[in-house]
N, C-alpha and C positions, 0 to 999 in steps of 0.2 A: 515468245518461246520458239526456239528452232527445233523444227522436226523434220524427218527425212523419210523417203520411201523408195522402193526399188520395185521394178517390174519384170516378171519372168514370163516370156513368151514361149509357150509349150506347143510343139507340133512338127512333125517331119515336113509337113506340107509347106511350111514357112521357109525351113532351111533349104529345100529343094527348089525353091522358086515358084511352086505351083500357085501358091497362095501369096498375095500381097497383104501386109499387115496394114489395117487401118485404125488401129486402137492406140499407137504410141501418141500421136499428136493429141488426141482427145483427152487421154489420161494425163499426158503432161501438163496441159492447159488446166485441166480441173484440179488437179492436185496442187498446182501452183497457187490457183486461186483459194484453196483451202489451207495454204500454208504448210502443205506436206510435199515438198518438191521432190521430184525424181532425182536420184542421184546415180542410179545404175539401171541398166536395161540388158537383160540376157536373152538369148534365143537359143533354146535347147530341144532336143529331140525327144520323142516318146520312149524313152529308156528309163526303166525304173531306177536303177542306181543314180542316174544323173539327175532326175527329178528330186529324189529324196536328198542327195548331197546338196543340191543347190537350193532347195526350200531350207534345209537346216542351216546352211552357211548364211543365207541372206537374211532370215529372221533374227538371227543373233547380231547382224551388222546394223539393220535399219528399224526404225520406229514402226512402219507398216510396209508390209510386202503384198504386192498384187500379182496374181496369175491369170494368164487367159489361155484357154484351149484346153481340151482333153478330158471334158466332163459329159459327154454325150453317151449313147447307148451301145457303141460299137466296142470291138475287142481292143482297139488302140487307144481308147479313152481311158487312160490309166492315172489321170492326175489325182482324183479323189483317193483311191487307195495309197497311193504313194505319200500324199500328204498325211493320211493316217498314220503311215509308217513312219514319217518323219517326226511325228509327235508321239509316237509310241503308243498309240491307242487303236483299238479295233475299228475296222470298217463295216458298219452294220446298218440294217434297215433303220430309217428314221421314221417312226410311226405316222406323225402328221403328214410328212411328205408323201409317203406310201399311199395314204388315203386320198390325198390331194390329187395325186397322179392317177390313181385307180379310177377315181371319179371323173377326171377329165378324159382319159382314154377309154373307160368302160372296161368291165371284167374281161371281156373276150380278147380285147386288143392290148390289154396290159401285160405283155409278154415278159419273158426272163430278161430280154435285152433292156426293155423300158424299165424294169424294175431296178436295174443297176443305177438308175438316175435317182432312186429314192434311198440310196445308200450314202451315209456320210460318216466322216470320222465321229468316233463317240465324243460327245461334249461339243459339237460344232453347232453354229447358229445359221440356219438358211438365210441366204440373200434372196429377197423376192424378185422374181423374174416375171415382169409385167408383160412380157412379149409372147413367150412360149411355155410358160409356168414352171417348167423344171428349174429348180433353184440352184444357185451357186451356194457358198457358205463361207462363214469366217470361223476360225479357230485360232486362238491366240492373236497375234498380229499378222496373221496370214489370210488373205481374203482370195478366194477362188471363184473365177467367173469365166463365163463361155467365150469362146474366140469369136464367134460371130458378131460383127460389130453392133448391129442393131440391138442384139440380145444383151451384149456386154454393156452397153451405154444404158439400158433400162435397169440392169442389175446395179450399175454404179450410182445411178440416181436413187435407187432404194437404199444403197449402203451409205452414201456420203453424209445425210445428218447424223449417223451414228459414230462418224470418225472424230477423233480429237484433233481440233484444228491447231496450227501454230500461226506464226506471223505470215500474213499473205506476201507473196512475191511481187514486187513492184519492178517495171521495165520501161526505159526510155531509150528511143532510137532516134539517131540522126543519120541521114544519107547523103551522098554527093554523087554527082555524075561527071565531077571534073577532076576528081583525084582517084588514085587506086591505092591498094594495100600497102605497097612498098614505100610509098611516100609517107604514109601515116603510121608505120609499124612502130618505130622508135617512141613517138609522142604516145602512142597507145599503150605501149608497154609502161612508160612512166606513169600513166593514169592508173594502170592496173597496179602498180607498185603502191600508190597512194592509197588505193582502196582495195585492200587484200581480201576483205570479206565479200567483195562483189564478184559477179562474173562479168567481165569486160570481153566482148567478142567483136570479132570483124568478120563480115560476110559479103564476098564479093557478089555481084549479079551481072548478068549478061542477057538482055532481052532480045527477041527475035527481031524486033525491029531496029536493032542496033545500039540501043541505050545500054550503057556500061557504067559501073561504078562500084561503090561499097557501101555498106550499112554498118555502123558501129553502134553497138548495144550495151547499156549498162543495166544490170539486172541484179537484185538482191532484196533482202528482208527489211532493210533499214531505208524508209523512203527519202529521208533527208540526205543520206549518203549517194543514193541512187540520182536524186536531183542535182547534187553537186558535182557527180561524176559526169552527167549528161551536159552540164554546163561546160565542163572541162573539155568533153568531146566536141562540142560546138565551136569553142574557141580554137582548138587544135585544127579542125577543118579550115576555119577561117585564116588561121596563121599561115597555114600551108598553100593559101591562095585558091582554096575551094569555096563552093557555096554550100552551106548547111542548110538541109531541109529536113524538118522534124517529121518522124514517123517512118514507116517502112516504105521502100521504094514501089511506086505503083506496078501492078503487073503488066 
């Protein structure tokens, strides 16, 4: 079964360059393993209309949509109420989450700002946060998680068992240090045409010690086709006079 997913990174700090996102690779790898490969990633600002419109568009387009960022206690953490608005439901106190956080912070420290983290869209299911307790949530096919990498990963690990899995993504790589992209381009395009359901990619590399070359990758959800395409890539490198080496090039 083929399933797809998308990721929305929410936060002015990412767009300004102040914060380097560390979540994309983790989610891309984990979702590929679950057979829900990422097909689109968007980075958007903390602007109400943008969040609402992007969530509305992408949840209609993909099987699963994941968001990171904007669910903390400050004024610019507006992801949660915007997702509620995108689904047309109230944003309200979730009593079990309120009690959980009140117990954690204590009545004197559980101020109005922190109480914002106990508000979820009506009908949402909390995503357990094993790191800092304040949960993310799922509503429909949208899963809202923290932007802090360590917290996001804990949330995703809590969420993953409940996700409907598809066919896993398989990948095979050959690299060479004796040829470059231009030499292989026509042959690689022919392989892509033979296997239209696969992602056939070419990735040049240039190491600091002077090693240069290209890695050619076949990726898809049909293992037999991936293996066949990988064999064709091996033969292409050899035919062009290169030395094919399996796997990613060493760092």
